[in-house]
PDB file of N, CA, C and O in Angstrom:
ATOM      1  N   MET A   1     -32.335  13.800   4.323  1.00  0.00           N
ATOM      2  CA  MET A   1     -31.549  13.144   5.345  1.00  0.00           C
ATOM      3  C   MET A   1     -32.303  13.240   6.665  1.00  0.00           C
ATOM      4  O   MET A   1     -32.647  14.335   7.109  1.00  0.00           O
ATOM      5  N   THR A   2     -32.550  12.135   7.268  1.00  0.00           N
ATOM      6  CA  THR A   2     -33.359  12.130   8.481  1.00  0.00           C
ATOM      7  C   THR A   2     -32.527  12.229   9.763  1.00  0.00           C
ATOM      8  O   THR A   2     -33.092  12.422  10.840  1.00  0.00           O
ATOM      9  N   ILE A   3     -31.225  12.104   9.676  1.00  0.00           N
ATOM     10  CA  ILE A   3     -30.383  12.129  10.872  1.00  0.00           C
ATOM     11  C   ILE A   3     -30.393  13.503  11.522  1.00  0.00           C
ATOM     12  O   ILE A   3     -30.619  13.618  12.726  1.00  0.00           O
ATOM     13  N   ILE A   4     -30.150  14.547  10.735  1.00  0.00           N
ATOM     14  CA  ILE A   4     -30.057  15.906  11.286  1.00  0.00           C
ATOM     15  C   ILE A   4     -31.355  16.322  11.974  1.00  0.00           C
ATOM     16  O   ILE A   4     -31.302  16.776  13.118  1.00  0.00           O
ATOM     17  N   PRO A   5     -32.529  16.188  11.325  1.00  0.00           N
ATOM     18  CA  PRO A   5     -33.757  16.563  12.036  1.00  0.00           C
ATOM     19  C   PRO A   5     -33.948  15.778  13.329  1.00  0.00           C
ATOM     20  O   PRO A   5     -34.448  16.317  14.316  1.00  0.00           O
ATOM     21  N   GLY A   6     -33.548  14.499  13.327  1.00  0.00           N
ATOM     22  CA  GLY A   6     -33.666  13.696  14.533  1.00  0.00           C
ATOM     23  C   GLY A   6     -32.785  14.223  15.648  1.00  0.00           C
ATOM     24  O   GLY A   6     -33.196  14.245  16.808  1.00  0.00           O
ATOM     25  N   LEU A   7     -31.575  14.648  15.307  1.00  0.00           N
ATOM     26  CA  LEU A   7     -30.669  15.196  16.309  1.00  0.00           C
ATOM     27  C   LEU A   7     -31.188  16.522  16.848  1.00  0.00           C
ATOM     28  O   LEU A   7     -31.115  16.790  18.047  1.00  0.00           O
ATOM     29  N   VAL A   8     -31.716  17.349  15.942  1.00  0.00           N
ATOM     30  CA  VAL A   8     -32.263  18.641  16.370  1.00  0.00           C
ATOM     31  C   VAL A   8     -33.445  18.403  17.302  1.00  0.00           C
ATOM     32  O   VAL A   8     -33.593  19.084  18.317  1.00  0.00           O
ATOM     33  N   LYS A   9     -34.276  17.442  16.955  1.00  0.00           N
ATOM     34  CA  LYS A   9     -35.425  17.111  17.790  1.00  0.00           C
ATOM     35  C   LYS A   9     -34.975  16.658  19.182  1.00  0.00           C
ATOM     36  O   LYS A   9     -35.653  16.915  20.177  1.00  0.00           O
ATOM     37  N   ASP A  10     -33.826  15.983  19.240  1.00  0.00           N
ATOM     38  CA  ASP A  10     -33.277  15.514  20.516  1.00  0.00           C
ATOM     39  C   ASP A  10     -32.557  16.619  21.277  1.00  0.00           C
ATOM     40  O   ASP A  10     -31.983  16.366  22.337  1.00  0.00           O
ATOM     41  N   GLY A  11     -32.579  17.822  20.759  1.00  0.00           N
ATOM     42  CA  GLY A  11     -31.998  18.946  21.474  1.00  0.00           C
ATOM     43  C   GLY A  11     -30.560  19.258  21.105  1.00  0.00           C
ATOM     44  O   GLY A  11     -29.944  20.112  21.743  1.00  0.00           O
ATOM     45  N   ILE A  12     -30.007  18.602  20.105  1.00  0.00           N
ATOM     46  CA  ILE A  12     -28.645  18.904  19.679  1.00  0.00           C
ATOM     47  C   ILE A  12     -28.713  19.982  18.609  1.00  0.00           C
ATOM     48  O   ILE A  12     -29.382  19.814  17.590  1.00  0.00           O
ATOM     49  N   SER A  13     -28.028  21.074  18.840  1.00  0.00           N
ATOM     50  CA  SER A  13     -28.048  22.211  17.937  1.00  0.00           C
ATOM     51  C   SER A  13     -27.338  21.897  16.621  1.00  0.00           C
ATOM     52  O   SER A  13     -26.300  21.235  16.608  1.00  0.00           O
ATOM     53  N   ILE A  14     -27.903  22.377  15.523  1.00  0.00           N
ATOM     54  CA  ILE A  14     -27.273  22.254  14.210  1.00  0.00           C
ATOM     55  C   ILE A  14     -25.876  22.862  14.252  1.00  0.00           C
ATOM     56  O   ILE A  14     -24.960  22.340  13.616  1.00  0.00           O
ATOM     57  N   PHE A  15     -25.698  23.936  14.977  1.00  0.00           N
ATOM     58  CA  PHE A  15     -24.402  24.601  15.056  1.00  0.00           C
ATOM     59  C   PHE A  15     -23.373  23.728  15.762  1.00  0.00           C
ATOM     60  O   PHE A  15     -22.201  23.721  15.383  1.00  0.00           O
ATOM     61  N   LYS A  16     -23.799  22.991  16.785  1.00  0.00           N
ATOM     62  CA  LYS A  16     -22.887  22.081  17.475  1.00  0.00           C
ATOM     63  C   LYS A  16     -22.482  20.936  16.552  1.00  0.00           C
ATOM     64  O   LYS A  16     -21.323  20.524  16.527  1.00  0.00           O
ATOM     65  N   ILE A  17     -23.446  20.435  15.803  1.00  0.00           N
ATOM     66  CA  ILE A  17     -23.167  19.351  14.859  1.00  0.00           C
ATOM     67  C   ILE A  17     -22.185  19.828  13.803  1.00  0.00           C
ATOM     68  O   ILE A  17     -21.214  19.138  13.491  1.00  0.00           O
ATOM     69  N   ARG A  18     -22.441  21.013  13.252  1.00  0.00           N
ATOM     70  CA  ARG A  18     -21.570  21.572  12.216  1.00  0.00           C
ATOM     71  C   ARG A  18     -20.164  21.785  12.757  1.00  0.00           C
ATOM     72  O   ARG A  18     -19.183  21.492  12.073  1.00  0.00           O
ATOM     73  N   LYS A  19     -20.060  22.286  13.968  1.00  0.00           N
ATOM     74  CA  LYS A  19     -18.759  22.541  14.579  1.00  0.00           C
ATOM     75  C   LYS A  19     -17.974  21.228  14.739  1.00  0.00           C
ATOM     76  O   LYS A  19     -16.775  21.181  14.468  1.00  0.00           O
ATOM     77  N   LYS A  20     -18.656  20.173  15.178  1.00  0.00           N
ATOM     78  CA  LYS A  20     -17.998  18.872  15.334  1.00  0.00           C
ATOM     79  C   LYS A  20     -17.549  18.314  13.985  1.00  0.00           C
ATOM     80  O   LYS A  20     -16.451  17.770  13.864  1.00  0.00           O
ATOM     81  N   LEU A  21     -18.402  18.452  12.977  1.00  0.00           N
ATOM     82  CA  LEU A  21     -18.048  17.961  11.646  1.00  0.00           C
ATOM     83  C   LEU A  21     -16.858  18.716  11.072  1.00  0.00           C
ATOM     84  O   LEU A  21     -15.983  18.116  10.449  1.00  0.00           O
ATOM     85  N   MET A  22     -16.820  20.025  11.279  1.00  0.00           N
ATOM     86  CA  MET A  22     -15.711  20.834  10.764  1.00  0.00           C
ATOM     87  C   MET A  22     -14.406  20.494  11.488  1.00  0.00           C
ATOM     88  O   MET A  22     -13.345  20.454  10.865  1.00  0.00           O
ATOM     89  N   LYS A  23     -14.480  20.252  12.783  1.00  0.00           N
ATOM     90  CA  LYS A  23     -13.285  19.875  13.548  1.00  0.00           C
ATOM     91  C   LYS A  23     -12.742  18.543  13.029  1.00  0.00           C
ATOM     92  O   LYS A  23     -11.534  18.381  12.855  1.00  0.00           O
ATOM     93  N   ARG A  24     -13.638  17.605  12.788  1.00  0.00           N
ATOM     94  CA  ARG A  24     -13.227  16.297  12.256  1.00  0.00           C
ATOM     95  C   ARG A  24     -12.593  16.450  10.878  1.00  0.00           C
ATOM     96  O   ARG A  24     -11.588  15.802  10.587  1.00  0.00           O
ATOM     97  N   GLN A  25     -13.162  17.292  10.032  1.00  0.00           N
ATOM     98  CA  GLN A  25     -12.629  17.490   8.685  1.00  0.00           C
ATOM     99  C   GLN A  25     -11.238  18.104   8.730  1.00  0.00           C
ATOM    100  O   GLN A  25     -10.373  17.729   7.937  1.00  0.00           O
ATOM    101  N   LYS A  26     -11.007  19.044   9.646  1.00  0.00           N
ATOM    102  CA  LYS A  26      -9.674  19.645   9.787  1.00  0.00           C
ATOM    103  C   LYS A  26      -8.642  18.580  10.117  1.00  0.00           C
ATOM    104  O   LYS A  26      -7.531  18.603   9.589  1.00  0.00           O
ATOM    105  N   GLY A  27      -9.002  17.656  10.979  1.00  0.00           N
ATOM    106  CA  GLY A  27      -8.090  16.558  11.323  1.00  0.00           C
ATOM    107  C   GLY A  27      -7.787  15.685  10.122  1.00  0.00           C
ATOM    108  O   GLY A  27      -6.641  15.282   9.919  1.00  0.00           O
ATOM    109  N   LEU A  28      -8.798  15.390   9.327  1.00  0.00           N
ATOM    110  CA  LEU A  28      -8.600  14.580   8.124  1.00  0.00           C
ATOM    111  C   LEU A  28      -7.767  15.327   7.089  1.00  0.00           C
ATOM    112  O   LEU A  28      -6.928  14.727   6.417  1.00  0.00           O
ATOM    113  N   ASP A  29      -7.992  16.630   6.956  1.00  0.00           N
ATOM    114  CA  ASP A  29      -7.232  17.438   6.003  1.00  0.00           C
ATOM    115  C   ASP A  29      -5.746  17.410   6.315  1.00  0.00           C
ATOM    116  O   ASP A  29      -4.921  17.426   5.401  1.00  0.00           O
ATOM    117  N   GLN A  30      -5.394  17.370   7.593  1.00  0.00           N
ATOM    118  CA  GLN A  30      -3.985  17.351   7.977  1.00  0.00           C
ATOM    119  C   GLN A  30      -3.309  16.043   7.577  1.00  0.00           C
ATOM    120  O   GLN A  30      -2.088  16.004   7.421  1.00  0.00           O
ATOM    121  N   LEU A  31      -4.080  14.978   7.408  1.00  0.00           N
ATOM    122  CA  LEU A  31      -3.535  13.686   7.013  1.00  0.00           C
ATOM    123  C   LEU A  31      -3.403  13.537   5.497  1.00  0.00           C
ATOM    124  O   LEU A  31      -2.682  12.663   5.016  1.00  0.00           O
ATOM    125  N   ALA A  32      -4.091  14.380   4.758  1.00  0.00           N
ATOM    126  CA  ALA A  32      -4.122  14.262   3.302  1.00  0.00           C
ATOM    127  C   ALA A  32      -2.793  14.699   2.687  1.00  0.00           C
ATOM    128  O   ALA A  32      -2.129  15.589   3.217  1.00  0.00           O
ATOM    129  N   PRO A  33      -2.399  14.073   1.562  1.00  0.00           N
ATOM    130  CA  PRO A  33      -1.185  14.515   0.870  1.00  0.00           C
ATOM    131  C   PRO A  33      -1.335  15.955   0.379  1.00  0.00           C
ATOM    132  O   PRO A  33      -2.432  16.393   0.035  1.00  0.00           O
ATOM    133  N   ARG A  34      -0.241  16.669   0.352  1.00  0.00           N
ATOM    134  CA  ARG A  34      -0.220  18.045  -0.138  1.00  0.00           C
ATOM    135  C   ARG A  34       0.256  18.055  -1.587  1.00  0.00           C
ATOM    136  O   ARG A  34       0.879  17.101  -2.053  1.00  0.00           O
ATOM    137  N   ALA A  35      -0.041  19.133  -2.288  1.00  0.00           N
ATOM    138  CA  ALA A  35       0.437  19.295  -3.661  1.00  0.00           C
ATOM    139  C   ALA A  35       1.954  19.168  -3.662  1.00  0.00           C
ATOM    140  O   ALA A  35       2.638  19.811  -2.866  1.00  0.00           O
ATOM    141  N   GLY A  36       2.468  18.349  -4.546  1.00  0.00           N
ATOM    142  CA  GLY A  36       3.906  18.141  -4.642  1.00  0.00           C
ATOM    143  C   GLY A  36       4.405  16.937  -3.860  1.00  0.00           C
ATOM    144  O   GLY A  36       5.529  16.486  -4.080  1.00  0.00           O
ATOM    145  N   ASP A  37       3.585  16.403  -2.942  1.00  0.00           N
ATOM    146  CA  ASP A  37       3.975  15.206  -2.196  1.00  0.00           C
ATOM    147  C   ASP A  37       3.938  13.990  -3.121  1.00  0.00           C
ATOM    148  O   ASP A  37       3.200  13.964  -4.106  1.00  0.00           O
ATOM    149  N   MET A  38       4.743  12.989  -2.785  1.00  0.00           N
ATOM    150  CA  MET A  38       4.704  11.747  -3.537  1.00  0.00           C
ATOM    151  C   MET A  38       3.399  11.024  -3.193  1.00  0.00           C
ATOM    152  O   MET A  38       3.009  10.958  -2.027  1.00  0.00           O
ATOM    153  N   ALA A  39       2.742  10.496  -4.189  1.00  0.00           N
ATOM    154  CA  ALA A  39       1.485   9.777  -3.971  1.00  0.00           C
ATOM    155  C   ALA A  39       1.738   8.510  -3.164  1.00  0.00           C
ATOM    156  O   ALA A  39       2.748   7.839  -3.379  1.00  0.00           O
ATOM    157  N   PRO A  40       0.851   8.172  -2.251  1.00  0.00           N
ATOM    158  CA  PRO A  40       1.028   6.920  -1.503  1.00  0.00           C
ATOM    159  C   PRO A  40       0.908   5.725  -2.442  1.00  0.00           C
ATOM    160  O   PRO A  40       0.128   5.744  -3.394  1.00  0.00           O
ATOM    161  N   ASP A  41       1.677   4.702  -2.167  1.00  0.00           N
ATOM    162  CA  ASP A  41       1.664   3.519  -3.015  1.00  0.00           C
ATOM    163  C   ASP A  41       0.367   2.735  -2.807  1.00  0.00           C
ATOM    164  O   ASP A  41      -0.189   2.727  -1.709  1.00  0.00           O
ATOM    165  N   PHE A  42      -0.103   2.088  -3.848  1.00  0.00           N
ATOM    166  CA  PHE A  42      -1.290   1.237  -3.768  1.00  0.00           C
ATOM    167  C   PHE A  42      -1.243   0.207  -4.877  1.00  0.00           C
ATOM    168  O   PHE A  42      -0.525   0.372  -5.863  1.00  0.00           O
ATOM    169  N   THR A  43      -2.004  -0.846  -4.711  1.00  0.00           N
ATOM    170  CA  THR A  43      -2.104  -1.902  -5.710  1.00  0.00           C
ATOM    171  C   THR A  43      -3.578  -2.139  -6.010  1.00  0.00           C
ATOM    172  O   THR A  43      -4.400  -2.236  -5.099  1.00  0.00           O
ATOM    173  N   LEU A  44      -3.898  -2.230  -7.284  1.00  0.00           N
ATOM    174  CA  LEU A  44      -5.268  -2.480  -7.738  1.00  0.00           C
ATOM    175  C   LEU A  44      -5.273  -3.582  -8.783  1.00  0.00           C
ATOM    176  O   LEU A  44      -4.240  -3.887  -9.379  1.00  0.00           O
ATOM    177  N   GLN A  45      -6.424  -4.170  -9.000  1.00  0.00           N
ATOM    178  CA  GLN A  45      -6.581  -5.127 -10.095  1.00  0.00           C
ATOM    179  C   GLN A  45      -6.993  -4.375 -11.350  1.00  0.00           C
ATOM    180  O   GLN A  45      -7.649  -3.335 -11.279  1.00  0.00           O
ATOM    181  N   ASN A  46      -6.597  -4.918 -12.515  1.00  0.00           N
ATOM    182  CA  ASN A  46      -7.087  -4.312 -13.750  1.00  0.00           C
ATOM    183  C   ASN A  46      -8.574  -4.593 -13.879  1.00  0.00           C
ATOM    184  O   ASN A  46      -9.136  -5.364 -13.100  1.00  0.00           O
ATOM    185  N   ILE A  47      -9.204  -3.977 -14.849  1.00  0.00           N
ATOM    186  CA  ILE A  47     -10.663  -4.064 -14.972  1.00  0.00           C
ATOM    187  C   ILE A  47     -11.150  -5.490 -15.200  1.00  0.00           C
ATOM    188  O   ILE A  47     -12.268  -5.836 -14.818  1.00  0.00           O
ATOM    189  N   ALA A  48     -10.314  -6.315 -15.820  1.00  0.00           N
ATOM    190  CA  ALA A  48     -10.687  -7.711 -16.060  1.00  0.00           C
ATOM    191  C   ALA A  48     -10.425  -8.587 -14.835  1.00  0.00           C
ATOM    192  O   ALA A  48     -10.894  -9.723 -14.771  1.00  0.00           O
ATOM    193  N   GLY A  49      -9.677  -8.060 -13.866  1.00  0.00           N
ATOM    194  CA  GLY A  49      -9.362  -8.830 -12.673  1.00  0.00           C
ATOM    195  C   GLY A  49      -8.291  -9.881 -12.898  1.00  0.00           C
ATOM    196  O   GLY A  49      -8.147 -10.804 -12.097  1.00  0.00           O
ATOM    197  N   THR A  50      -7.537  -9.748 -13.986  1.00  0.00           N
ATOM    198  CA  THR A  50      -6.548 -10.775 -14.335  1.00  0.00           C
ATOM    199  C   THR A  50      -5.134 -10.456 -13.858  1.00  0.00           C
ATOM    200  O   THR A  50      -4.285 -11.346 -13.824  1.00  0.00           O
ATOM    201  N   GLU A  51      -4.866  -9.213 -13.491  1.00  0.00           N
ATOM    202  CA  GLU A  51      -3.532  -8.861 -13.006  1.00  0.00           C
ATOM    203  C   GLU A  51      -3.628  -7.687 -12.040  1.00  0.00           C
ATOM    204  O   GLU A  51      -4.615  -6.952 -12.028  1.00  0.00           O
ATOM    205  N   THR A  52      -2.586  -7.528 -11.234  1.00  0.00           N
ATOM    206  CA  THR A  52      -2.536  -6.399 -10.313  1.00  0.00           C
ATOM    207  C   THR A  52      -1.550  -5.363 -10.839  1.00  0.00           C
ATOM    208  O   THR A  52      -0.566  -5.685 -11.506  1.00  0.00           O
ATOM    209  N   ILE A  53      -1.846  -4.127 -10.519  1.00  0.00           N
ATOM    210  CA  ILE A  53      -1.014  -3.007 -10.948  1.00  0.00           C
ATOM    211  C   ILE A  53      -0.666  -2.206  -9.701  1.00  0.00           C
ATOM    212  O   ILE A  53      -1.551  -1.841  -8.928  1.00  0.00           O
ATOM    213  N   THR A  54       0.615  -1.932  -9.505  1.00  0.00           N
ATOM    214  CA  THR A  54       1.091  -1.195  -8.345  1.00  0.00           C
ATOM    215  C   THR A  54       1.676   0.131  -8.805  1.00  0.00           C
ATOM    216  O   THR A  54       2.485   0.171  -9.731  1.00  0.00           O
ATOM    217  N   LEU A  55       1.268   1.206  -8.162  1.00  0.00           N
ATOM    218  CA  LEU A  55       1.707   2.538  -8.562  1.00  0.00           C
ATOM    219  C   LEU A  55       3.224   2.663  -8.554  1.00  0.00           C
ATOM    220  O   LEU A  55       3.796   3.246  -9.475  1.00  0.00           O
ATOM    221  N   SER A  56       3.885   2.131  -7.537  1.00  0.00           N
ATOM    222  CA  SER A  56       5.342   2.290  -7.432  1.00  0.00           C
ATOM    223  C   SER A  56       6.091   1.639  -8.596  1.00  0.00           C
ATOM    224  O   SER A  56       7.246   1.981  -8.852  1.00  0.00           O
ATOM    225  N   ASP A  57       5.457   0.717  -9.295  1.00  0.00           N
ATOM    226  CA  ASP A  57       6.099   0.113 -10.471  1.00  0.00           C
ATOM    227  C   ASP A  57       6.310   1.133 -11.584  1.00  0.00           C
ATOM    228  O   ASP A  57       7.137   0.919 -12.470  1.00  0.00           O
ATOM    229  N   TYR A  58       5.575   2.232 -11.546  1.00  0.00           N
ATOM    230  CA  TYR A  58       5.652   3.242 -12.602  1.00  0.00           C
ATOM    231  C   TYR A  58       6.404   4.498 -12.179  1.00  0.00           C
ATOM    232  O   TYR A  58       6.590   5.403 -12.993  1.00  0.00           O
ATOM    233  N   ARG A  59       6.840   4.571 -10.925  1.00  0.00           N
ATOM    234  CA  ARG A  59       7.549   5.763 -10.448  1.00  0.00           C
ATOM    235  C   ARG A  59       8.795   6.002 -11.276  1.00  0.00           C
ATOM    236  O   ARG A  59       9.606   5.101 -11.491  1.00  0.00           O
ATOM    237  N   GLY A  60       8.932   7.244 -11.739  1.00  0.00           N
ATOM    238  CA  GLY A  60      10.096   7.638 -12.517  1.00  0.00           C
ATOM    239  C   GLY A  60      10.075   7.183 -13.956  1.00  0.00           C
ATOM    240  O   GLY A  60      11.008   7.481 -14.702  1.00  0.00           O
ATOM    241  N   GLN A  61       9.048   6.474 -14.372  1.00  0.00           N
ATOM    242  CA  GLN A  61       8.990   5.962 -15.740  1.00  0.00           C
ATOM    243  C   GLN A  61       8.087   6.797 -16.639  1.00  0.00           C
ATOM    244  O   GLN A  61       8.508   7.248 -17.704  1.00  0.00           O
ATOM    245  N   LYS A  62       6.866   6.998 -16.216  1.00  0.00           N
ATOM    246  CA  LYS A  62       5.898   7.720 -17.042  1.00  0.00           C
ATOM    247  C   LYS A  62       4.802   8.286 -16.159  1.00  0.00           C
ATOM    248  O   LYS A  62       4.600   7.811 -15.041  1.00  0.00           O
ATOM    249  N   PRO A  63       4.100   9.284 -16.642  1.00  0.00           N
ATOM    250  CA  PRO A  63       2.973   9.808 -15.869  1.00  0.00           C
ATOM    251  C   PRO A  63       1.863   8.779 -15.728  1.00  0.00           C
ATOM    252  O   PRO A  63       1.651   7.962 -16.624  1.00  0.00           O
ATOM    253  N   VAL A  64       1.168   8.816 -14.623  1.00  0.00           N
ATOM    254  CA  VAL A  64       0.054   7.907 -14.373  1.00  0.00           C
ATOM    255  C   VAL A  64      -1.198   8.744 -14.165  1.00  0.00           C
ATOM    256  O   VAL A  64      -1.190   9.674 -13.359  1.00  0.00           O
ATOM    257  N   ALA A  65      -2.271   8.430 -14.875  1.00  0.00           N
ATOM    258  CA  ALA A  65      -3.545   9.120 -14.704  1.00  0.00           C
ATOM    259  C   ALA A  65      -4.522   8.171 -14.036  1.00  0.00           C
ATOM    260  O   ALA A  65      -4.719   7.046 -14.495  1.00  0.00           O
ATOM    261  N   LEU A  66      -5.130   8.625 -12.954  1.00  0.00           N
ATOM    262  CA  LEU A  66      -6.151   7.838 -12.274  1.00  0.00           C
ATOM    263  C   LEU A  66      -7.510   8.357 -12.696  1.00  0.00           C
ATOM    264  O   LEU A  66      -7.792   9.545 -12.539  1.00  0.00           O
ATOM    265  N   ILE A  67      -8.347   7.499 -13.221  1.00  0.00           N
ATOM    266  CA  ILE A  67      -9.655   7.895 -13.698  1.00  0.00           C
ATOM    267  C   ILE A  67     -10.701   7.132 -12.907  1.00  0.00           C
ATOM    268  O   ILE A  67     -10.730   5.902 -12.928  1.00  0.00           O
ATOM    269  N   PHE A  68     -11.561   7.862 -12.208  1.00  0.00           N
ATOM    270  CA  PHE A  68     -12.618   7.244 -11.412  1.00  0.00           C
ATOM    271  C   PHE A  68     -13.955   7.545 -12.073  1.00  0.00           C
ATOM    272  O   PHE A  68     -14.198   8.667 -12.517  1.00  0.00           O
ATOM    273  N   GLY A  69     -14.806   6.554 -12.135  1.00  0.00           N
ATOM    274  CA  GLY A  69     -16.126   6.783 -12.715  1.00  0.00           C
ATOM    275  C   GLY A  69     -16.449   5.721 -13.729  1.00  0.00           C
ATOM    276  O   GLY A  69     -15.785   4.688 -13.813  1.00  0.00           O
ATOM    277  N   SER A  70     -17.471   5.989 -14.490  1.00  0.00           N
ATOM    278  CA  SER A  70     -17.957   5.033 -15.465  1.00  0.00           C
ATOM    279  C   SER A  70     -18.072   5.690 -16.827  1.00  0.00           C
ATOM    280  O   SER A  70     -18.361   6.882 -16.933  1.00  0.00           O
ATOM    281  N   TYR A  71     -17.850   4.923 -17.838  1.00  0.00           N
ATOM    282  CA  TYR A  71     -17.985   5.432 -19.205  1.00  0.00           C
ATOM    283  C   TYR A  71     -19.306   5.003 -19.827  1.00  0.00           C
ATOM    284  O   TYR A  71     -19.519   5.191 -21.024  1.00  0.00           O
ATOM    285  N   THR A  72     -20.181   4.434 -19.031  1.00  0.00           N
ATOM    286  CA  THR A  72     -21.447   3.962 -19.600  1.00  0.00           C
ATOM    287  C   THR A  72     -22.540   4.980 -19.429  1.00  0.00           C
ATOM    288  O   THR A  72     -23.673   4.746 -19.850  1.00  0.00           O
TER     289      THR A  72
END
């Protein structure tokens, strides 16, 4: 990664960069759902792109598993 060495060369301390990144992450963590919270609703297309699927359509009916990645 060439960004960090460039910043250090410009006189910005690695510790200052790390501190800013950690502060930003804490803010993002506060926005994230907690264990036990209801999942935010979303709509996606199926893999063929022929229909949309909305999470709230399945609330109270059956468990939903979200799988990210590739099987190839």
